[in-house]
N, C-alpha and C positions, 0 to 999 in steps of 0.2 A: 590430364589426370595424373593424379598423385602418386608417390610411392608409399606406400605403410610406413613408412622410415620409421623414425626411432619411437620404439616403444617405451618409455621412462616409465621407469615404475616409481609411484611416487607417495607414499607410505602415508602422509598425511592427508593424500586427499583419493586412499583409494574409489574406484568407479568401477561400477560393473561392465563386462562386455558389451562394448555399441554393438546394436542391432541394426542401424541406419549409420548411411555416413555424417547424415545429420547429427545425431546423436553423438558421434565421435568428436564431432567438432564442438558442439556444446559443452562434451565430457571435459575439456580442456580451460573451460572456465572455473575461478573458485568460487567457494560456496558465497561470498560475498559480491562475487559481479553475476553471480547468479540474481542474488536478490537486488542488486540494483537493475541489471533485464528487467525482472519480473515487474518491481515498480515504473519504471521507465516507462516499460510498451501498457501499462495501464493508465498512467498518468502524462506520460511525452511532454516532460517538465523538469527539466534539470533540479532548480528551484524546490517543487513541491518534493520531485525524489527526494534532495536534497532532507528538507524538512521532517518528512514521515524516517527518513534514518538518522534522523539527527546529527548532520554530519553538513561541511559549506556546499555548496553547489557547483564551486571550481573542482572540490574534490568527485564529484558527481560526472561531469564533465571528462575528467582525467579516467575514470573507468570506462565508460563507455567508450572512451578514444580506445584502452585494451583490448574490448570485447571484439569493436569492430576490425582488432589487427589480429585478433585470435581467430574469427570468422571469415576473415577477408572480404570484408564489405568496406566503401569510402565513404557512405552516406546515410544518414537515419533513415530515411525512405529503404536504401538496399539493406538495410541491419533490419529493421521490423520485415520487409518481403521474404528475408532468409531466414528469419524464427520464425513465423509463420509456414513457410514449405517444409522444414523440420519439422514443425508441428505437426501439421496435416499429414505428413508420410509417416510420424510411428506409432506403431502398430498400438491398440488399443490396449491400457493398462489390467 
């Protein structure tokens, strides 16, 4: 169990109060990381994501590694499962 620790005020990326633990973790992602994650979940290929975003595949891999670190996952499979779990647990919009 984690401690609700550092509530860092980030004026550049304000986010609403998370309603679930998953929302709290997802809210730590930058807008670009969310964009990379969204495209990666659709395409599952860093090369295709890079082409879509106009960047290099290695940049996408680096961003995915940062996302995995923030969400506490060790593999792409675990990342997919965790994000899908967060989305399934989210209250309807």
